[in-house]
Backbone as ProteinMPNN parsed JSONL, in Angstrom:
{"seq_chain_A": "MADFELKQNRELCREKARGCLIGLAVGDALGLYGAAANLERGIMPPLSGEDNAGNYDDGAAMRIAPIGIICAGDPERAAEMAEIDAQVTHYRDGIWAAQAVAASAEAIPQAYALFRLTNGDFRRGLFWGANFGRDADTIGSVVGALSGAKHGLKAIPPDWIEKVRKPSGVCLEFAAREDISAIADELANLIV", "coords_chain_A": {"N_chain_A": [[21.891, -82.512, -67.791], [19.809, -82.661, -65.973], [21.25, -84.316, -63.809], [23.327, -82.811, -63.163], [22.41, -80.606, -62.349], [20.84, -81.561, -60.094], [22.794, -82.808, -58.341], [24.27, -79.842, -57.717], [22.182, -78.833, -56.51], [21.825, -80.462, -54.089], [24.909, -80.089, -53.153], [24.517, -77.528, -52.612], [22.301, -77.646, -50.589], [23.476, -79.376, -48.568], [25.837, -77.472, -47.88], [24.353, -75.393, -46.79], [22.655, -76.467, -44.649], [25.169, -77.342, -43.079], [26.367, -74.55, -42.455], [24.11, -73.855, -40.709], [24.403, -75.54, -38.689], [26.88, -75.155, -37.783], [26.302, -72.314, -37.193], [24.521, -72.54, -35.579], [25.884, -73.689, -33.012], [27.689, -71.687, -32.754], [26.349, -69.825, -31.197], [25.02, -70.987, -29.068], [24.749, -72.135, -25.313], [25.132, -74.306, -23.968], [23.61, -75.006, -21.829], [23.135, -77.653, -19.583], [23.357, -78.947, -16.848], [21.607, -79.774, -14.993], [20.309, -81.679, -16.829], [21.891, -83.374, -17.508], [23.399, -84.592, -15.144], [21.17, -85.658, -13.988], [20.487, -87.744, -16.143], [22.904, -89.167, -15.484], [22.484, -90.339, -13.082], [20.272, -91.623, -13.74], [17.836, -90.886, -14.211], [15.533, -91.162, -16.681], [14.3, -89.207, -19.564], [10.682, -88.626, -19.717], [11.267, -87.726, -17.386], [13.776, -86.638, -16.99], [13.925, -84.056, -17.901], [11.998, -83.082, -16.389], [12.685, -82.874, -13.982], [14.5, -80.713, -13.74], [16.031, -78.312, -12.503], [15.899, -76.069, -14.78], [14.062, -76.466, -16.434], [11.953, -75.147, -17.899], [13.222, -72.885, -19.422], [14.706, -71.725, -22.476], [16.656, -73.343, -23.439], [16.427, -75.849, -25.241], [15.164, -74.794, -27.346], [16.999, -73.324, -28.918], [18.562, -75.33, -29.526], [17.266, -76.58, -31.577], [17.175, -76.464, -34.228], [18.68, -77.87, -36.49], [16.551, -80.411, -36.467], [14.591, -78.932, -37.554], [15.271, -78.632, -40.023], [15.571, -81.173, -40.722], [13.436, -81.954, -41.212], [11.687, -80.181, -42.836], [9.053, -78.818, -44.017], [7.484, -80.477, -43.208], [5.828, -79.905, -40.262], [4.483, -80.931, -38.232], [5.743, -83.639, -37.788], [8.203, -82.331, -37.236], [7.344, -81.018, -35.312], [7.023, -83.522, -32.803], [9.458, -84.716, -33.09], [11.192, -82.732, -31.812], [10.158, -82.66, -29.45], [10.633, -85.109, -28.615], [13.081, -84.546, -28.054], [13.701, -82.144, -26.73], [12.601, -83.326, -24.629], [14.674, -84.574, -22.639], [15.857, -82.645, -21.406], [13.675, -80.672, -20.998], [11.086, -79.374, -19.695], [7.133, -78.851, -20.538], [6.677, -75.5, -21.07], [9.447, -75.253, -22.135], [9.626, -77.444, -23.846], [7.216, -77.05, -25.742], [8.264, -74.275, -26.518], [10.623, -75.425, -28.082], [9.531, -76.899, -29.837], [7.905, -75.315, -31.485], [9.95, -73.845, -32.661], [11.09, -75.715, -34.249], [9.223, -76.12, -35.832], [8.969, -74.181, -36.962], [6.955, -72.397, -36.055], [6.033, -68.883, -35.166], [8.028, -68.244, -33.005], [10.554, -67.11, -30.191], [10.519, -64.061, -30.79], [12.244, -62.205, -31.262], [14.768, -63.287, -31.684], [13.694, -63.694, -34.663], [13.165, -60.776, -35.422], [15.6, -59.939, -35.361], [16.91, -61.178, -37.249], [15.654, -60.88, -39.723], [16.037, -57.67, -39.733], [18.887, -57.604, -39.986], [19.03, -58.624, -42.422], [19.783, -61.372, -42.376], [22.39, -61.223, -42.041], [25.393, -62.818, -41.104], [27.688, -62.577, -39.22], [26.706, -59.548, -38.288], [23.811, -60.133, -37.228], [24.797, -61.825, -35.208], [26.426, -60.29, -33.657], [24.46, -58.886, -32.953], [22.789, -59.853, -31.552], [23.95, -61.249, -29.783], [24.249, -58.981, -27.751], [21.806, -58.688, -27.309], [20.586, -59.004, -24.691], [19.202, -60.357, -21.916], [18.143, -62.819, -22.995], [20.465, -63.526, -24.631], [22.074, -65.414, -25.359], [20.603, -67.319, -26.335], [19.193, -66.487, -28.551], [21.206, -65.438, -30.452], [22.094, -67.877, -31.047], [19.822, -68.599, -32.277], [19.626, -66.8, -34.601], [22.102, -66.861, -35.663], [22.051, -69.85, -36.842], [19.65, -69.772, -38.754], [20.828, -67.492, -39.957], [23.113, -69.095, -41.17], [21.852, -71.302, -42.203], [20.628, -69.418, -44.414], [22.728, -68.711, -46.201], [24.488, -70.631, -45.715], [27.695, -72.059, -45.337], [29.864, -70.638, -45.847], [29.408, -67.929, -44.845], [30.049, -67.486, -42.359], [32.849, -66.68, -40.788], [35.894, -68.728, -40.846], [37.677, -69.005, -38.578], [35.959, -68.501, -36.507], [34.707, -70.527, -36.638], [36.35, -72.883, -36.402], [36.705, -72.44, -33.801], [34.383, -73.049, -32.49], [34.54, -75.861, -33.191], [34.907, -78.311, -31.747], [33.688, -79.598, -28.869], [33.818, -78.323, -25.634], [33.073, -80.322, -23.543], [32.117, -80.05, -21.244], [29.774, -79.775, -19.978], [28.806, -82.539, -20.718], [30.741, -85.366, -20.853], [31.149, -87.028, -23.376], [30.912, -85.478, -25.397], [33.247, -83.91, -25.945], [34.496, -85.919, -27.575], [33.371, -85.301, -30.162], [32.691, -83.269, -33.039], [31.918, -80.7, -34.396], [31.879, -80.116, -36.813], [31.895, -82.343, -38.42], [29.69, -83.61, -37.624], [27.855, -81.861, -38.727], [28.002, -82.164, -41.077], [27.373, -84.83, -41.679], [24.577, -84.179, -40.553], [23.855, -83.026, -43.104], [24.03, -84.977, -45.258], [22.161, -86.086, -44.276], [19.672, -85.103, -45.397], [20.25, -84.931, -47.856]], "CA_chain_A": [[22.241, -81.948, -67.39], [19.561, -82.48, -64.788], [21.954, -84.836, -62.511], [24.581, -81.62, -62.694], [21.572, -79.44, -61.406], [20.33, -82.401, -58.752], [24.411, -82.452, -57.485], [24.323, -78.688, -57.569], [21.177, -78.85, -55.439], [22.577, -80.903, -53.16], [25.785, -79.514, -52.647], [23.87, -76.251, -51.863], [21.61, -78.003, -49.198], [24.793, -79.561, -47.611], [26.026, -76.252, -47.389], [23.441, -74.39, -45.912], [22.807, -76.877, -43.078], [26.476, -76.887, -42.119], [26.448, -73.268, -42.152], [22.734, -74.054, -40.099], [24.562, -76.688, -37.422], [27.97, -74.124, -37.34], [25.969, -71.114, -36.695], [24.138, -72.938, -33.763], [27.101, -74.185, -32.471], [28.667, -70.654, -31.987], [25.654, -69.264, -29.941], [24.792, -72.361, -28.12], [25.769, -72.153, -24.177], [25.279, -75.481, -23.611], [23.177, -75.082, -20.22], [22.228, -78.954, -19.328], [23.678, -79.376, -16.178], [20.978, -80.575, -14.625], [19.696, -82.836, -16.667], [23.016, -84.003, -17.228], [23.318, -85.36, -13.547], [19.716, -86.753, -14.176], [20.646, -88.82, -17.005], [23.992, -90.164, -14.323], [21.633, -90.861, -11.865], [19.771, -92.793, -13.823], [16.408, -90.209, -14.086], [15.559, -91.18, -18.128], [13.374, -88.852, -20.192], [10.997, -87.454, -19.654], [11.707, -87.312, -15.856], [15.153, -86.133, -16.808], [13.68, -83.111, -18.026], [10.662, -82.22, -15.388], [13.271, -83.161, -12.237], [15.55, -80.106, -13.778], [15.384, -76.579, -12.462], [15.775, -75.378, -15.988], [13.236, -77.033, -17.354], [11.215, -74.225, -18.591], [14.096, -71.983, -20.312], [14.665, -71.98, -24.126], [17.608, -73.759, -23.878], [16.034, -76.404, -26.148], [14.89, -74.173, -28.682], [18.541, -73.088, -29.324], [19.852, -76.481, -30.236], [16.284, -77.795, -32.522], [17.178, -76.068, -35.6], [18.728, -78.869, -36.946], [15.352, -80.934, -36.716], [13.679, -78.233, -38.601], [16.185, -78.863, -41.63], [15.35, -82.784, -41.204], [11.619, -82.24, -40.934], [11.416, -79.017, -43.351], [7.947, -79.047, -44.636], [6.752, -81.425, -41.962], [6.287, -79.206, -39.115], [4.026, -82.227, -37.307], [6.985, -84.645, -37.407], [9.183, -81.684, -36.654], [7.332, -80.796, -33.797], [7.127, -84.234, -32.262], [10.929, -84.955, -32.928], [11.254, -81.729, -31.163], [9.28, -83.613, -28.071], [11.666, -86.146, -28.152], [14.813, -84.108, -27.735], [13.961, -81.776, -25.648], [12.156, -83.568, -23.112], [15.623, -84.983, -21.978], [16.336, -81.484, -20.707], [12.764, -79.3, -20.737], [9.527, -79.766, -19.426], [6.317, -78.258, -20.758], [6.932, -74.264, -21.545], [10.668, -75.562, -22.606], [9.295, -78.264, -24.753], [6.773, -76.189, -26.41], [9.278, -73.441, -27.662], [11.411, -76.132, -28.899], [8.415, -77.509, -30.632], [7.403, -74.103, -31.936], [11.149, -73.271, -33.575], [11.221, -76.516, -34.828], [8.094, -76.282, -36.902], [9.327, -72.715, -37.631], [6.32, -70.645, -35.88], [6.135, -67.567, -34.0], [8.914, -68.301, -31.05], [11.09, -66.305, -30.076], [10.087, -63.009, -31.832], [13.595, -61.044, -31.282], [15.684, -63.872, -32.857], [13.448, -63.626, -36.128], [13.274, -60.075, -35.98], [17.191, -59.407, -35.698], [17.527, -62.333, -38.963], [14.93, -59.94, -40.574], [16.917, -56.614, -39.767], [20.338, -57.933, -40.684], [18.826, -59.639, -44.229], [20.27, -62.69, -42.468], [24.328, -61.418, -42.315], [25.675, -63.694, -40.206], [28.302, -61.512, -37.936], [26.05, -58.502, -37.458], [22.738, -60.547, -36.725], [25.2, -62.431, -34.369], [26.865, -59.65, -32.919], [22.744, -58.147, -32.191], [21.744, -61.182, -30.995], [24.633, -61.412, -28.542], [24.206, -57.627, -27.1], [20.632, -57.806, -27.165], [20.288, -58.815, -23.146], [18.465, -61.087, -21.113], [18.46, -64.299, -23.749], [21.2, -63.442, -25.688], [22.873, -67.017, -26.154], [19.649, -68.379, -27.486], [19.043, -65.11, -29.592], [22.147, -65.464, -31.031], [22.124, -69.02, -31.638], [18.82, -68.927, -33.459], [20.17, -66.042, -35.567], [23.231, -67.803, -35.893], [21.443, -71.099, -37.306], [19.038, -69.412, -39.709], [21.935, -66.889, -41.286], [23.963, -70.371, -41.562], [20.763, -71.437, -43.475], [20.246, -68.842, -45.606], [23.961, -68.307, -46.529], [25.95, -71.57, -45.886], [28.778, -71.864, -44.445], [30.85, -68.842, -46.327], [28.97, -66.752, -44.172], [30.537, -67.496, -41.159], [34.125, -66.344, -40.198], [36.753, -69.604, -40.697], [38.473, -68.958, -37.444], [34.523, -68.764, -35.652], [34.284, -72.326, -36.877], [37.339, -74.004, -35.715], [36.82, -72.161, -32.039], [33.451, -74.043, -31.708], [34.174, -77.337, -33.967], [35.375, -79.272, -30.811], [33.248, -79.108, -27.683], [35.021, -78.878, -24.295], [32.431, -81.781, -22.803], [32.088, -79.867, -19.583], [28.586, -80.983, -19.318], [28.129, -84.135, -21.014], [32.261, -85.472, -21.533], [31.259, -87.547, -24.527], [30.982, -83.758, -26.599], [34.412, -83.458, -26.086], [34.904, -86.15, -28.751], [32.666, -84.843, -31.2], [33.532, -82.838, -34.13], [30.717, -80.359, -34.783], [31.819, -79.725, -38.682], [31.562, -83.65, -39.13], [28.136, -83.477, -37.402], [26.825, -80.879, -39.885], [28.065, -82.945, -42.811], [26.351, -86.122, -41.129], [23.231, -83.806, -40.809], [23.253, -82.69, -44.68], [23.881, -86.046, -45.467], [20.115, -87.14, -44.121], [18.639, -84.248, -46.229], [20.092, -84.928, -49.726]], "C_chain_A": [[21.276, -81.94, -65.966], [20.351, -83.118, -63.889], [22.864, -83.709, -62.348], [23.499, -80.986, -61.687], [21.281, -80.491, -60.098], [21.709, -82.252, -57.776], [24.648, -80.833, -57.521], [23.435, -78.554, -56.139], [21.474, -79.653, -53.959], [23.785, -80.358, -52.226], [25.154, -78.608, -51.869], [23.418, -76.688, -50.656], [22.266, -78.336, -48.073], [25.194, -78.47, -47.258], [25.595, -75.591, -46.546], [23.068, -75.27, -44.833], [24.119, -77.307, -42.287], [26.604, -75.821, -41.527], [25.187, -73.519, -40.615], [23.445, -74.346, -38.355], [25.923, -75.286, -36.708], [27.249, -72.852, -36.618], [25.149, -71.523, -35.506], [24.91, -73.126, -32.909], [27.676, -72.7, -31.911], [27.879, -69.981, -31.227], [25.045, -69.807, -28.865], [25.742, -72.04, -26.566], [25.55, -73.289, -23.518], [24.552, -75.789, -22.111], [22.258, -76.463, -19.634], [22.742, -79.371, -18.09], [22.932, -80.491, -15.326], [20.639, -81.777, -15.095], [20.935, -83.842, -17.132], [23.555, -85.397, -15.873], [21.814, -86.194, -13.598], [19.867, -87.804, -14.458], [21.896, -90.355, -15.992], [23.455, -90.576, -13.588], [20.521, -91.53, -12.383], [17.859, -92.373, -14.347], [16.619, -90.25, -15.936], [14.71, -90.447, -18.36], [11.979, -89.485, -20.313], [11.238, -86.692, -18.15], [12.771, -86.286, -16.046], [14.776, -84.436, -17.05], [12.894, -82.396, -17.099], [11.456, -81.968, -14.567], [14.431, -82.207, -12.733], [15.231, -78.48, -13.646], [15.263, -75.864, -13.528], [15.367, -75.755, -16.654], [12.337, -76.287, -18.169], [11.775, -73.408, -19.246], [13.564, -72.286, -21.538], [15.469, -72.731, -24.621], [17.438, -74.903, -25.033], [15.933, -76.476, -27.355], [15.99, -73.832, -29.048], [19.186, -74.322, -29.954], [18.562, -77.343, -31.175], [16.27, -77.361, -33.442], [17.417, -77.237, -36.723], [17.168, -80.146, -37.323], [14.441, -80.526, -37.774], [13.901, -78.791, -39.87], [15.381, -80.234, -41.844], [14.258, -82.7, -41.541], [11.1, -81.018, -42.054], [10.268, -79.931, -44.185], [7.065, -80.236, -44.345], [6.688, -81.075, -40.722], [5.256, -80.099, -38.011], [4.944, -83.193, -36.67], [7.753, -83.697, -36.529], [8.518, -81.259, -34.906], [7.253, -81.951, -32.877], [8.843, -85.017, -32.193], [11.325, -84.071, -31.75], [11.246, -82.118, -29.943], [10.299, -84.193, -27.544], [12.649, -85.78, -27.6], [14.743, -82.94, -26.793], [13.466, -82.087, -24.401], [13.567, -84.047, -22.298], [15.905, -83.595, -21.004], [15.225, -80.735, -19.975], [11.591, -80.112, -20.641], [8.447, -78.461, -19.975], [6.852, -76.62, -21.337], [8.369, -74.583, -22.514], [10.36, -76.373, -23.975], [8.536, -77.413, -25.809], [7.456, -75.555, -27.166], [10.053, -74.047, -28.589], [10.571, -76.676, -30.003], [8.139, -76.504, -31.822], [8.95, -73.631, -32.955], [11.238, -74.283, -34.722], [10.444, -76.791, -36.203], [8.306, -74.805, -37.723], [7.586, -71.707, -37.296], [6.869, -69.997, -35.462], [6.918, -67.893, -32.871], [10.048, -67.259, -31.521], [11.655, -65.101, -31.104], [11.407, -62.534, -32.115], [14.554, -61.534, -31.743], [15.398, -63.802, -34.44], [13.42, -62.097, -36.757], [14.672, -59.241, -36.406], [17.567, -60.183, -36.827], [16.748, -61.266, -39.64], [15.905, -58.512, -40.726], [18.099, -56.525, -40.402], [20.134, -58.223, -41.813], [19.683, -60.981, -43.661], [22.051, -62.505, -42.064], [24.412, -61.976, -40.731], [26.348, -63.011, -38.787], [27.681, -60.509, -37.583], [24.838, -59.235, -36.764], [23.528, -61.171, -35.381], [25.926, -61.068, -33.269], [25.683, -58.829, -32.047], [22.682, -58.705, -31.403], [22.753, -61.248, -29.57], [24.802, -60.208, -27.541], [22.611, -57.417, -26.958], [20.192, -57.695, -25.637], [19.78, -60.388, -23.224], [18.649, -62.907, -21.621], [19.274, -64.491, -24.907], [21.612, -64.827, -26.588], [21.752, -67.506, -26.767], [19.201, -67.74, -28.857], [20.068, -65.32, -30.775], [22.415, -67.078, -31.521], [21.067, -69.405, -32.244], [19.238, -68.136, -34.711], [21.13, -66.183, -36.424], [22.907, -69.184, -37.107], [20.763, -70.953, -38.388], [19.881, -68.172, -40.697], [22.887, -67.832, -41.644], [22.864, -70.933, -42.605], [20.676, -71.064, -45.043], [21.666, -68.565, -46.398], [24.83, -69.196, -47.167], [26.899, -71.505, -45.241], [29.939, -70.919, -44.744], [30.451, -67.999, -45.782], [29.843, -66.681, -42.939], [32.067, -67.636, -41.168], [34.836, -68.25, -40.141], [37.471, -69.734, -39.149], [37.421, -69.0, -35.963], [34.444, -70.074, -35.581], [35.471, -73.173, -35.932], [36.908, -73.463, -34.493], [35.472, -72.996, -31.382], [33.365, -75.663, -32.451], [34.269, -78.586, -32.844], [34.902, -78.855, -29.422], [34.21, -79.203, -26.606], [34.202, -80.282, -23.706], [32.223, -81.273, -21.53], [30.692, -80.303, -19.104], [28.097, -81.821, -19.623], [29.887, -84.176, -21.599], [32.27, -86.187, -22.867], [31.242, -86.372, -25.57], [32.326, -83.521, -26.992], [35.13, -84.357, -27.136], [34.291, -86.058, -30.015], [33.374, -83.328, -31.813], [32.147, -82.098, -34.868], [30.768, -80.058, -36.218], [31.502, -80.941, -38.856], [30.095, -84.072, -38.739], [27.874, -82.783, -38.493], [27.126, -81.765, -40.973], [27.146, -83.951, -42.801], [24.725, -85.562, -41.598], [22.85, -83.433, -42.485], [23.472, -83.586, -45.352], [22.587, -86.576, -45.817], [19.634, -86.552, -45.147], [18.778, -84.828, -47.485], [20.219, -86.473, -50.341]], "O_chain_A": [[21.713, -81.386, -64.957], [20.294, -82.507, -62.822], [23.262, -83.612, -61.188], [23.678, -80.878, -60.474], [21.595, -80.017, -59.006], [21.693, -81.694, -56.679], [25.814, -80.725, -57.143], [23.865, -78.266, -55.022], [21.224, -79.155, -52.861], [23.752, -80.207, -51.005], [25.134, -78.707, -50.642], [23.959, -76.266, -49.635], [22.012, -77.945, -46.934], [24.944, -78.261, -46.071], [26.238, -75.161, -45.588], [23.194, -74.654, -43.774], [24.125, -77.568, -41.084], [26.889, -75.765, -40.33], [25.643, -73.284, -39.496], [23.208, -73.761, -37.299], [25.899, -74.714, -35.619], [27.659, -72.459, -35.526], [25.138, -70.816, -34.498], [24.614, -72.658, -31.809], [28.066, -72.593, -30.749], [28.492, -69.349, -30.367], [24.611, -69.195, -27.889], [26.947, -71.793, -26.526], [25.819, -73.256, -22.317], [24.93, -76.706, -21.382], [21.068, -76.42, -19.321], [22.601, -80.593, -18.084], [23.324, -81.618, -15.026], [20.572, -82.792, -14.403], [20.79, -85.062, -17.058], [23.893, -86.581, -15.881], [21.645, -87.336, -13.172], [19.65, -88.791, -13.756], [21.838, -91.579, -15.875], [24.018, -91.581, -13.152], [19.748, -92.049, -11.579], [16.969, -93.154, -14.685], [17.515, -89.628, -16.507], [13.834, -90.58, -17.505], [11.851, -90.591, -20.837], [11.35, -85.494, -17.893], [12.76, -85.224, -15.423], [15.373, -83.613, -16.357], [13.049, -81.181, -16.968], [11.323, -80.842, -14.086], [15.525, -82.595, -12.323], [14.538, -77.717, -14.319], [14.504, -74.901, -13.421], [15.879, -75.695, -17.771], [11.934, -76.834, -19.195], [10.962, -72.837, -19.973], [12.498, -72.839, -21.808], [15.452, -73.027, -25.815], [18.365, -74.912, -25.842], [16.224, -77.318, -28.204], [15.989, -74.305, -30.185], [20.139, -74.309, -30.734], [18.734, -78.523, -31.48], [15.238, -77.668, -34.039], [16.618, -77.511, -37.619], [16.962, -80.572, -38.46], [13.781, -81.196, -38.568], [13.074, -79.289, -40.635], [14.691, -80.455, -42.84], [13.936, -83.542, -42.38], [9.871, -80.96, -42.089], [10.332, -81.036, -44.723], [6.204, -80.778, -45.038], [7.348, -81.72, -39.908], [5.395, -79.773, -36.832], [4.997, -83.519, -35.485], [8.006, -83.972, -35.356], [9.058, -81.235, -33.8], [7.439, -81.494, -31.749], [9.219, -85.754, -31.282], [11.771, -84.613, -30.739], [12.261, -81.974, -29.262], [10.822, -84.008, -26.445], [13.205, -86.442, -26.724], [15.714, -82.742, -26.062], [13.686, -81.486, -23.349], [13.469, -83.82, -21.092], [16.166, -83.761, -19.812], [15.361, -80.247, -18.853], [11.22, -81.123, -21.238], [8.801, -77.286, -19.88], [7.621, -76.766, -22.287], [8.343, -74.126, -23.657], [10.803, -75.983, -25.055], [9.2, -77.046, -26.779], [7.531, -75.865, -28.355], [10.273, -73.558, -29.697], [11.093, -76.863, -31.102], [8.157, -76.884, -32.992], [8.75, -73.042, -34.017], [11.411, -73.945, -35.893], [10.794, -77.383, -37.225], [7.871, -74.486, -38.83], [7.149, -70.759, -37.95], [8.072, -70.116, -35.23], [6.41, -67.802, -31.754], [10.349, -66.785, -32.616], [12.636, -65.067, -31.848], [11.71, -62.455, -33.305], [15.398, -60.805, -32.264], [16.262, -63.823, -35.317], [13.553, -61.869, -37.96], [14.874, -58.375, -37.257], [18.597, -59.846, -37.412], [17.527, -60.598, -40.32], [16.473, -58.31, -41.8], [18.41, -55.643, -41.201], [21.137, -58.125, -42.52], [20.262, -61.644, -44.521], [22.806, -63.454, -41.848], [23.817, -61.712, -39.686], [25.819, -62.916, -37.679], [27.909, -60.235, -36.404], [24.78, -58.963, -35.564], [22.867, -61.026, -34.352], [25.765, -61.163, -32.052], [25.803, -58.311, -30.937], [22.497, -58.195, -30.298], [22.263, -61.291, -28.441], [25.472, -60.411, -26.529], [22.113, -56.348, -26.606], [19.604, -56.7, -25.212], [19.876, -61.251, -24.097], [19.072, -63.864, -20.971], [19.066, -65.235, -25.865], [21.538, -65.16, -27.771], [21.918, -68.16, -27.796], [18.936, -68.304, -29.919], [19.689, -65.356, -31.946], [23.065, -67.225, -32.556], [21.109, -70.494, -32.817], [19.222, -68.706, -35.802], [21.162, -65.811, -37.597], [23.598, -69.329, -38.115], [20.981, -71.809, -39.245], [19.628, -67.972, -41.885], [23.64, -67.443, -42.537], [23.13, -70.954, -43.807], [20.654, -71.652, -46.124], [21.437, -68.06, -47.497], [25.515, -69.131, -48.188], [26.884, -70.65, -44.356], [30.784, -70.544, -43.931], [31.021, -66.94, -46.043], [30.312, -65.581, -42.648], [32.539, -68.704, -41.556], [34.234, -69.02, -39.392], [37.73, -70.876, -38.769], [37.753, -69.33, -34.824], [34.143, -70.703, -34.566], [35.294, -73.914, -34.965], [36.6, -74.453, -33.83], [35.403, -73.456, -30.243], [32.429, -76.451, -32.322], [33.758, -79.682, -33.071], [35.484, -77.966, -28.801], [35.193, -79.944, -26.59], [34.892, -81.271, -23.458], [32.14, -82.104, -20.624], [30.465, -80.998, -18.114], [27.031, -82.182, -19.124], [30.336, -83.399, -22.442], [33.28, -86.05, -23.557], [31.689, -86.634, -26.687], [32.641, -83.048, -28.084], [36.164, -83.933, -27.651], [34.71, -86.755, -30.939], [34.205, -82.579, -31.3], [31.443, -82.684, -35.691], [29.731, -79.758, -36.808], [30.559, -80.963, -39.648], [29.414, -84.792, -39.471], [27.584, -83.538, -39.421], [26.23, -82.007, -41.782], [26.256, -84.071, -43.642], [23.946, -86.036, -42.426], [21.724, -83.564, -42.965], [23.138, -83.296, -46.501], [22.066, -87.123, -46.79], [19.098, -87.281, -45.982], [17.83, -85.196, -48.179], [20.138, -86.662, -51.555]]}, "name": "protein", "num_of_chains": 1, "seq": "MADFELKQNRELCREKARGCLIGLAVGDALGLYGAAANLERGIMPPLSGEDNAGNYDDGAAMRIAPIGIICAGDPERAAEMAEIDAQVTHYRDGIWAAQAVAASAEAIPQAYALFRLTNGDFRRGLFWGANFGRDADTIGSVVGALSGAKHGLKAIPPDWIEKVRKPSGVCLEFAAREDISAIADELANLIV"}
């Protein structure tokens, strides 16, 4: 019986991790142009993030949820890993926001409020987040990641998953060769 329960728990974790990553992709705007140009010129982190016009925004915070999953229960490690990821594109406030989200501190209060108000309902939360205003991409992305983590992949409409499954590669050409669903599976395998 114990082996069966362990397998069920692993499958549940895998499902929720996949839901989180796909939810994140649905809401992410991928505004990485400045950092991508810096990297192409050979400017490496942390300078690639510091010398970037959008280095203070919350773009790193919107993509950081998978680090929170990998480092669940270890906020110090989550903050360290978030800094490593965020400094590619961000500096100071941008890094701190990513660290706060990864460590599950109170960051982006609008996203957490919408997640709570919608009881984690993926569709409703994403629509409310997308219509919130100013940082609608970040709010939608964080609400999508939280909702996906809470309910798993089944909460996300299959046609939405297909639309974000293959990135266009506009910001980073190599991304066009990636499959978000396969990456979500790889992330899930790391934690189970």
